[in-house]
C-alpha positions as CSV (number, residue, x, y, z in Angstrom):
1,X,-44.9,-39.5,23.5
2,X,-44.3,-35.9,22.7
3,X,-41.0,-34.7,21.1
4,X,-39.8,-31.2,22.1
5,X,-37.8,-29.2,19.6
6,X,-34.7,-27.5,20.6
7,X,-35.2,-23.9,21.4
8,X,-34.3,-21.5,18.7
9,X,-30.8,-20.1,18.9
10,X,-31.2,-16.4,18.2
11,X,-27.4,-16.0,18.2
12,X,-27.4,-17.8,15.0
13,X,-30.0,-15.4,13.7
14,X,-28.0,-12.4,14.8
15,X,-24.9,-13.8,12.9
16,X,-27.0,-14.3,9.9
17,X,-28.0,-10.5,10.1
18,X,-24.4,-9.5,10.3
19,X,-23.5,-11.9,7.5
20,X,-26.1,-10.5,5.2
21,X,-25.0,-6.9,5.9
22,X,-21.3,-7.9,5.0
23,X,-22.4,-9.9,1.9
24,X,-24.5,-7.1,0.5
25,X,-21.5,-4.6,1.2
26,X,-19.0,-6.8,-0.5
27,X,-21.0,-7.2,-3.6
28,X,-22.2,-3.7,-3.9
29,X,-18.6,-2.3,-3.4
30,X,-17.2,-4.7,-5.7
31,X,-19.5,-3.6,-8.6
32,X,-19.7,0.1,-7.9
33,X,-17.0,1.5,-5.6
34,X,-13.9,-0.7,-5.4
35,X,-11.8,2.5,-4.9
36,X,-13.2,2.8,-1.5
37,X,-11.2,-0.1,-0.2
38,X,-8.1,1.3,-1.8
39,X,-6.1,3.7,0.5
40,X,-4.4,5.2,-2.5
41,X,-7.7,6.5,-3.6
42,X,-9.6,7.5,-0.5
43,X,-7.0,7.4,2.3
44,X,-7.2,5.9,5.7
45,X,-11.0,5.5,5.6
46,X,-10.4,2.7,3.1
47,X,-9.4,0.5,6.0
48,X,-12.3,1.1,7.9
49,X,-14.5,0.3,5.1
50,X,-12.8,-2.9,4.0
51,X,-12.1,-4.2,7.6
52,X,-15.6,-3.6,8.9
53,X,-17.8,-4.4,6.0
54,X,-16.4,-5.4,2.7
55,X,-13.7,-7.7,4.1
56,X,-16.0,-10.2,5.6
57,X,-18.2,-10.5,2.4
58,X,-16.4,-13.6,1.1
59,X,-15.4,-15.3,4.3
60,X,-19.1,-15.5,5.5
61,X,-19.9,-17.9,2.6
62,X,-18.1,-20.5,5.1
63,X,-20.1,-19.2,7.9
64,X,-23.5,-19.8,6.1
65,X,-22.2,-23.3,5.4
66,X,-21.3,-24.0,9.0
67,X,-24.8,-22.9,10.1
68,X,-26.4,-25.1,7.7
69,X,-24.2,-28.0,8.5
70,X,-24.8,-27.7,12.2
71,X,-28.6,-28.6,11.6
72,X,-28.3,-30.8,8.5
73,X,-26.0,-33.4,10.3
74,X,-29.0,-34.2,12.4
75,X,-31.6,-34.3,9.6
76,X,-32.5,-36.9,7.1
77,X,-32.9,-35.9,3.4
78,X,-35.9,-33.8,2.5
79,X,-36.7,-33.1,-1.1
80,X,-38.5,-30.0,0.0
81,X,-35.3,-28.5,1.4
82,X,-33.6,-29.1,-1.9
83,X,-36.4,-27.7,-4.1
84,X,-36.8,-24.6,-1.9
85,X,-33.2,-23.5,-2.6
86,X,-33.8,-24.2,-6.5
87,X,-37.1,-22.5,-6.4
88,X,-35.8,-19.3,-4.7
89,X,-32.8,-19.0,-7.1
90,X,-35.0,-19.8,-10.2
91,X,-37.7,-17.2,-9.4
92,X,-35.2,-14.4,-8.9
93,X,-33.3,-15.5,-12.0
94,X,-36.4,-15.9,-14.1
95,X,-37.5,-12.4,-13.1
96,X,-34.2,-10.8,-13.9
97,X,-33.8,-12.7,-17.3
98,X,-37.4,-11.6,-18.4
99,X,-37.2,-8.0,-17.4
100,X,-33.9,-7.5,-19.2
101,X,-35.1,-9.4,-22.2
102,X,-38.1,-7.0,-22.4
103,X,-35.8,-4.2,-21.9
104,X,-32.8,-5.0,-24.3
105,X,-34.0,-8.2,-26.2
106,X,-30.9,-10.2,-25.0
107,X,-32.0,-13.8,-25.9
108,X,-28.7,-15.3,-24.6
109,X,-29.0,-13.4,-21.3
110,X,-32.6,-14.9,-20.8
111,X,-31.6,-18.4,-21.8
112,X,-28.9,-18.4,-19.2
113,X,-31.3,-17.2,-16.6
114,X,-33.7,-20.1,-17.4
115,X,-31.0,-22.5,-16.0
116,X,-29.5,-20.7,-13.0
117,X,-28.1,-23.6,-11.3
118,X,-26.6,-25.2,-14.4
119,X,-25.0,-21.7,-15.4
120,X,-23.9,-21.1,-11.7
121,X,-25.4,-17.6,-11.5
122,X,-25.6,-17.8,-7.8
123,X,-22.6,-19.9,-7.1
124,X,-23.2,-20.6,-3.3
125,X,-26.7,-21.9,-4.0
126,X,-25.2,-24.3,-6.5
127,X,-22.7,-25.5,-4.0
128,X,-25.3,-25.7,-1.2
129,X,-27.7,-27.8,-3.2
130,X,-24.7,-30.1,-3.9
131,X,-24.1,-30.4,-0.2
132,X,-27.8,-31.2,0.5
133,X,-27.8,-33.9,-2.1
134,X,-24.9,-35.5,-0.5
135,X,-25.7,-34.9,3.0
136,X,-27.2,-38.5,3.6
137,X,-23.8,-39.9,2.7
138,X,-21.9,-37.4,4.7
139,X,-24.1,-38.0,7.8
140,X,-23.3,-41.9,7.4
141,X,-19.7,-40.9,7.7
142,X,-20.5,-39.2,11.0
143,X,-22.4,-42.3,12.3
144,X,-20.6,-43.4,15.7
145,X,-19.5,-46.6,14.0
146,X,-17.6,-44.6,11.2
147,X,-16.6,-41.6,13.2
148,X,-13.0,-42.6,14.2
149,X,-12.0,-43.3,10.5
150,X,-13.8,-40.2,9.3
151,X,-11.8,-38.2,11.8
152,X,-8.5,-39.6,10.4
153,X,-9.6,-38.7,6.9
154,X,-10.9,-35.3,7.6
155,X,-7.7,-34.4,9.4
156,X,-5.6,-35.6,6.4
157,X,-7.7,-33.7,3.8
158,X,-7.8,-30.6,6.1
159,X,-4.0,-30.6,5.8
160,X,-4.0,-31.1,2.0
161,X,-7.1,-28.7,1.3
162,X,-6.5,-25.9,3.9
163,X,-3.1,-25.9,5.7
164,X,-1.0,-26.6,2.7
165,X,-2.7,-24.0,0.3
166,X,-2.5,-21.3,3.2
167,X,1.3,-21.3,2.9
168,X,1.6,-22.4,-0.7
169,X,-1.5,-21.1,-2.6
170,X,-0.4,-22.6,-6.1
171,X,-1.6,-26.0,-4.7
172,X,-5.2,-24.7,-4.1
173,X,-6.2,-25.3,-7.6
174,X,-6.2,-29.1,-6.9
175,X,-9.4,-28.8,-4.9
176,X,-12.8,-27.2,-5.6
177,X,-15.4,-25.4,-3.6
178,X,-17.8,-28.4,-3.4
179,X,-14.8,-30.5,-2.1
180,X,-14.0,-27.9,0.5
181,X,-17.7,-27.7,1.6
182,X,-18.0,-31.4,2.0
183,X,-15.0,-31.4,4.3
184,X,-16.2,-28.3,6.3
185,X,-19.5,-30.1,6.7
186,X,-17.7,-33.1,8.3
187,X,-15.7,-30.8,10.5
188,X,-18.7,-29.2,11.8
189,X,-20.4,-32.6,12.1
190,X,-17.5,-34.1,14.0
191,X,-17.2,-31.0,16.4
192,X,-20.9,-31.5,17.2
193,X,-20.7,-35.2,17.6
194,X,-17.9,-35.0,19.8
195,X,-19.6,-32.1,21.9
196,X,-16.5,-29.9,21.3
197,X,-17.2,-26.6,23.0
198,X,-15.6,-23.2,22.3
199,X,-16.4,-20.5,24.8
200,X,-17.1,-16.9,23.6
201,X,-13.6,-15.7,24.5
202,X,-11.8,-18.5,22.7
203,X,-14.1,-18.1,19.8
204,X,-13.5,-14.4,19.5
205,X,-9.7,-15.0,19.7
206,X,-10.0,-17.6,16.7
207,X,-12.2,-15.1,14.7
208,X,-9.6,-12.3,15.2
209,X,-6.6,-14.5,14.3
210,X,-8.2,-15.5,11.0
211,X,-9.8,-12.0,10.2
212,X,-6.6,-9.9,11.1
213,X,-4.2,-12.3,9.2
214,X,-6.4,-12.2,6.1
215,X,-7.0,-8.4,6.1
216,X,-3.3,-7.7,7.2
217,X,-2.1,-9.5,4.2
218,X,-4.5,-7.8,1.8
219,X,-3.5,-4.4,3.1
220,X,0.1,-5.1,3.1
221,X,0.6,-7.1,-0.1
222,X,1.7,-4.4,-2.2
223,X,4.2,-3.0,0.2
224,X,5.6,-6.5,0.8
225,X,5.9,-7.2,-2.9
226,X,8.2,-4.2,-3.3
227,X,10.8,-6.2,-1.5
228,X,12.6,-8.3,-4.2
229,X,12.9,-11.3,-1.8
230,X,9.3,-11.3,-0.7
231,X,8.4,-10.8,-4.4
232,X,10.3,-13.9,-5.5
233,X,8.7,-15.8,-2.7
234,X,5.1,-14.7,-3.8
235,X,5.9,-15.9,-7.4
236,X,7.4,-19.2,-6.2
237,X,4.6,-20.1,-3.7
238,X,1.8,-18.6,-5.8
239,X,0.7,-15.8,-3.5
240,X,-1.6,-13.0,-4.7
241,X,-3.3,-10.2,-3.1
242,X,-6.7,-11.5,-2.4
243,X,-5.7,-15.2,-2.1
244,X,-7.6,-15.5,1.3
245,X,-10.8,-14.0,-0.3
246,X,-10.7,-16.3,-3.2
247,X,-9.7,-19.5,-1.6
248,X,-12.3,-20.2,1.2
249,X,-10.5,-23.3,2.3
250,X,-7.4,-21.6,3.6
251,X,-6.9,-21.0,7.3
252,X,-7.7,-17.2,7.6
253,X,-11.3,-17.6,6.1
254,X,-11.8,-20.8,7.9
255,X,-10.7,-19.6,11.3
256,X,-12.7,-16.2,11.1
257,X,-15.8,-18.1,10.1
258,X,-15.4,-20.9,12.6
259,X,-14.7,-18.3,15.5
260,X,-17.7,-16.1,14.6
261,X,-20.0,-19.2,14.4
262,X,-19.0,-20.3,17.9
263,X,-19.1,-16.9,19.3
264,X,-22.7,-16.4,18.4
265,X,-23.7,-20.0,18.8
266,X,-22.2,-20.3,22.4
267,X,-23.7,-18.6,25.5
268,X,-27.0,-17.3,26.7
269,X,-28.9,-15.4,24.1
270,X,-32.0,-14.5,26.4
271,X,-31.3,-10.7,25.7
272,X,-32.2,-11.3,22.0
273,X,-35.5,-13.1,22.9
274,X,-37.4,-9.8,22.6
275,X,-35.9,-9.3,19.2
276,X,-36.7,-12.8,18.3
277,X,-39.6,-12.0,15.7
278,X,-37.6,-9.4,13.9
279,X,-34.4,-11.6,13.7
280,X,-36.5,-14.5,12.5
281,X,-38.1,-12.3,9.8
282,X,-34.8,-11.0,8.7
283,X,-32.9,-14.5,8.7
284,X,-35.6,-16.3,6.7
285,X,-34.5,-14.1,3.7
286,X,-30.7,-14.8,3.8
287,X,-30.8,-16.7,0.5
288,X,-33.0,-14.0,-1.2
289,X,-30.6,-11.2,0.0
290,X,-27.8,-13.6,-1.6
291,X,-29.7,-13.8,-4.9
292,X,-30.6,-10.0,-5.0
293,X,-26.8,-9.1,-4.2
294,X,-25.3,-11.5,-6.8
295,X,-27.5,-11.7,-9.9
296,X,-26.0,-9.4,-12.7
297,X,-27.2,-7.3,-15.4
298,X,-26.0,-7.8,-19.0
299,X,-23.7,-4.7,-18.1
300,X,-21.9,-6.8,-15.4
301,X,-23.6,-4.5,-12.7
302,X,-26.1,-5.6,-10.0
303,X,-29.3,-6.5,-11.7
304,X,-31.7,-4.9,-9.2
305,X,-29.7,-1.5,-9.3
306,X,-29.7,-1.4,-13.1
307,X,-33.6,-2.2,-13.1
308,X,-34.1,0.6,-10.6
309,X,-31.7,3.2,-11.8
310,X,-30.1,2.3,-15.1
311,X,-26.4,3.4,-15.4
312,X,-26.3,4.2,-11.7
313,X,-22.8,5.3,-10.4
314,X,-22.5,6.2,-6.8
315,X,-21.0,9.6,-6.0
316,X,-19.9,8.8,-2.4
317,X,-19.5,6.3,0.3
318,X,-22.8,7.4,2.0
319,X,-24.7,6.8,-1.2
320,X,-23.1,3.4,-1.4
321,X,-24.3,2.6,2.2
322,X,-27.9,4.0,1.3
323,X,-28.0,1.7,-1.7
324,X,-26.6,-1.3,0.4
325,X,-29.4,-0.7,2.9
326,X,-32.0,-0.6,0.1
327,X,-30.8,-3.8,-1.5
328,X,-31.1,-5.4,2.1
329,X,-34.6,-4.3,2.6
330,X,-35.6,-5.3,-0.8
331,X,-34.1,-8.8,-0.4
332,X,-35.8,-9.2,3.1
333,X,-39.2,-8.1,2.0
334,X,-39.2,-10.3,-1.1
335,X,-37.8,-13.2,0.8
336,X,-40.4,-13.2,3.3
337,X,-43.1,-13.0,0.6
338,X,-41.4,-15.8,-1.1
339,X,-41.5,-17.8,2.1
340,X,-45.1,-17.1,2.5
341,X,-45.8,-18.3,-1.1
342,X,-43.6,-21.4,-0.7
343,X,-45.7,-22.5,2.5
344,X,-49.0,-22.0,0.7
345,X,-47.5,-24.1,-2.2
346,X,-46.4,-27.0,0.1
347,X,-49.6,-27.2,1.8
348,X,-51.4,-28.2,-1.3
349,X,-52.5,-31.8,-0.4
350,X,-51.1,-33.3,-3.6
351,X,-47.7,-31.5,-3.3
352,X,-47.4,-32.5,0.4
353,X,-48.2,-36.0,-0.2
354,X,-45.7,-36.1,-3.2
355,X,-42.8,-34.7,-1.0
356,X,-43.7,-37.2,1.8
357,X,-43.6,-40.1,-0.6
358,X,-40.2,-39.0,-2.0
359,X,-38.9,-38.5,1.4
360,X,-39.9,-42.0,2.5
361,X,-38.3,-43.5,-0.6
362,X,-35.1,-41.7,0.3
363,X,-34.9,-42.7,3.7
364,X,-37.0,-40.8,6.3
365,X,-38.9,-37.7,7.5
366,X,-37.6,-35.0,9.9
367,X,-38.8,-35.3,13.5
368,X,-38.4,-31.6,14.2
369,X,-39.5,-29.5,11.2
370,X,-38.9,-26.1,12.8
371,X,-35.3,-26.6,13.5
372,X,-34.5,-27.3,9.8
373,X,-35.4,-23.8,9.0
374,X,-33.0,-22.2,11.6
């Protein structure tokens, strides 16, 4: 009997590309040009920069998780998937640690970069590895026999972890990112199991509600805080300016990511088929772009920028965009080289047999290998 794998959804590849651009923009602007999102410094163009690029850089962390969860809910645990994430982060961290050790002889910096997961140097990778490790347990909760109880638990925890902190942020500290990601994984799994469909128009509306509410609050926080009543309410309930960028569990970042996810997942993407090879080439390097855009130098700047141009300071927003594009290209090229080397490594007979043995011990082997990489 032949088993056909589902067709590749190039809509999800497109949203990966958009997410990578927002991610790289967010990190670069934070490190080198935060004034460009401040209207007091650069005028109205700050709103364009923050709303179309920088503003999504944190919210898309939810989006990356949603995409992964959509496929992992149908998959059995594979040690290769876990080690691949660790290997990717470790290689970049090791290179950065060694190069800066050679340059400035910083032993502490090198030691930290020998253990990038433990020291949380790329926090999303650490959280994602945690989700991969507990995915077999989460998938059991999504089994048809457990689904009704799981639904009730998910609704209760969603109210506690998302709804309440949205309107009373001081209670957000009672949860953690890994807790939220486990809950988000179950939400996506339940939506998939119950075949909940959201068409592109509804998905766009959901996205805009989350996106606009998040950025409206950020843009108007200072002005609202000038009112004594509002200032007191902010103090009592724990609001601060970038609350919806920091707490990914609150409704604005959740809704914006969910809407964007369904907008690109739904519908017919035949128009993207001619771009398929390019989109796949780019999307394979999403974690690599994350690493390149996240790893810091000892000077608390982006490591790749400091290695390329020590002491770099942008002189204008155009220069920022050029550097962001350069970082994206660097991450994509390195990512595909890393992917090529990983495939060569895993095709070694001994390594392949070892991975297969571990998978059998844990509980099974994937039927459709290609989909797990989408």
